[in-house]
N, C-alpha and C positions, 0 to 999 in steps of 0.2 A: 318133719315139722318145720314151720317157718318162724321159729322164735327169733325176735329181734331183726327180722327182715322186712322192714316197712318200705313202702314206695312201690311204684309200678315200673316194670322193666320195659314194657311196650315193645318187646321183641327187638331191642336195639342195644348196642354196646353203650357204655356210659357217655362217651363224647358225642355220639350221634343223638342220644336221648337228650343231653343238655342243649345241644344246638336246636333240636326240634322244639323243645319247650321254650327256649328263648325266642325263637321265631314266632311261635303261637302267642306268647305273651305280648310281644311287640305288635303283632297284627291286631290283637284284641285292644290294646291301648290306642292304636291309631284309628281303627274302624269302629270300635265299641260293640261289634257283633260279628262273630265268625261261626262257621259251620264246620264241625270236625267229628271224629268218632267219639263215642261215649268214654272209653278208657282214657283217651288223650284229654278230654274235657275235664275229667275228674283229677287227672294229674296236673292240669293247668291251673285249676282254681286256687290252690294255696299260694302259688307263685304270683299270680295276678293280684291277689289280695295283699300280699306282702309289698308289691310295688306301689299300690295305692296308699298303704300305710306309711311307706317311706315318703311318699309325696306329701302326706299330711304333716310329717315331721318338719320339712322345710329347712333343713340345715345343709351346709356344704357337704358334710360327710354323707348324708342321706342322698343327696343329688349325685354324688360320685358313685355310691353303691348302685343306684338305679342305672346310671350311665354304663356301669360295668356289666350289667345284666341285659338291659334293653339294647336293641341293635341300632336304632337310629336316634340322633339328637332331637328330632321332631317329637318322637314318642316321649322322651324324657321331659321335654318342655310341656307337652300336653298333660302329663301326669302331675307335674308340679303347679301348673297354672290353672287348668280347668277342672281336672278330675278331683284334685285335693279339695278344691272349694266346693264342688258338688257333694262330696261325701264328708264334709267337715263335722256334721252333726251325727254321723253314723258310726257305730263301733263294730265294724266288720260286716260281712254279708254283702259285699259289693258286686259279686258275680252271681248270675243266675244261669243254671243249666236246664234246658228244656229238651226232653226226648222227642226226636223227630220220626222215629221209625227205622226201617232197615234200608240200607243202600241197595239199589237194584243189582249192581254188578256182582258183588261178593257177599251180600247179606250182612255187612257190618252195621252195628248199632250206631246210628247217627244222633248228634246232639247239636243244639243251637246254644252257643255260649255268648252271653251278652252282659254288659254292665247294667246294673239296676238304674232305671231312669232314662234308658236309651230306647224306649219302646218305639214301635213304628208309628209314625204320624202320617195320616192320609194326606196325599197331595191332591190338589185340585186338578182336574183333567185339563191338559193344555190343548188349545185348538191348533190344528195342523195348518201350516201356511201353504197356500197354493203356489205352485211354480208359475212364474211369469213367462209367458210365451213371447219370443222376440217378434216384433212387428215386421211385416214384409213391405 
């Protein structure tokens, strides 16, 4: 029985698992959308939401806590400057997990993890430039 054994092990030892989750959260904060396996996505969600909640606190202590967890200073800056402002009126539920199906190689259950409000925006098609031929 798994009494009092919460959390997912993800088939890794504790230091590897922590490094994996830190990298995933940092990538999510920088890119706002990542593709990963479903168990990793479910383990990632509470950590990502905690980082955004720290960003909403906007104290020096919260900034240091986020900097201790996130890998890059740019991701910390983005959390405290842009993401905290975007989610200021929201009490949680900042991360959306969408099931994508199964990976071709090994059949792993894949998921799209994105921050709410970072939906795809359609781009206008760009015209291709013709190459200029040198004159003879």
